[in-house]
N, C-alpha and C positions, 0 to 999 in steps of 0.2 A: 647704613653696614659705616658709613667710618663714624658716626655718631660713638660708640659702645670706645675707639679710642680716646673718640675727643674728650666726650666728655672727662673722663679723672681727668686729664692732661688742665683740665679747664679751672678743674673743681678744687685742687688743688693747687694751685694760685691762683687768682683771681687778678694778678695784681700782673695777668700775665697781660703782655705789650703785642700791639697789632702785628706787629713782623714775627712772630713766638705763635701769635695764633694762626693763623696767618701757615708755616711751617705743621702746625701740628692738623691743620689742616688737610693740607698738603698733600699729607703723613695716610690720613684714615680715606679721601679718595684717592690714592695708590689700592688699598689692602682691599677699598671692596673694589675698585675695577680687575685687583687680579682674581678676590673674588669671582665676580660678577666669568669670569673670563676662564677662570677654570669651569666654575659650573656647564657653560655652555659646552666648552668641549669636551667632556662627561658625554654630556647628553644633547651633544648631539646638537641643541635649537639652541633661535636666539633670547635669550632673559627681556629684552627688552627687544616689543618692534614696532612699525610702524606707527599703525592701528592703537598701543597700548600709549606708544611716548604720546598719540597727539591725544587718548585722553587726561593725561598729566601734560599740554599744554609746549612739549617738545621741539615741538616740527609740527603745524602750520601749514 
């Protein structure tokens, strides 16, 4: 979800520095996190479960 936010910012300025890139990445992550929370609140279900996280190797 965060990629569509990050990509235009990084493509429009190829000379972006690492600290600037981190800021853009954090903004994208915040937007993605907020979207996930809204989906979970509206549906009443978790978007990421323990079993799906294991498949993504997020949880050991």
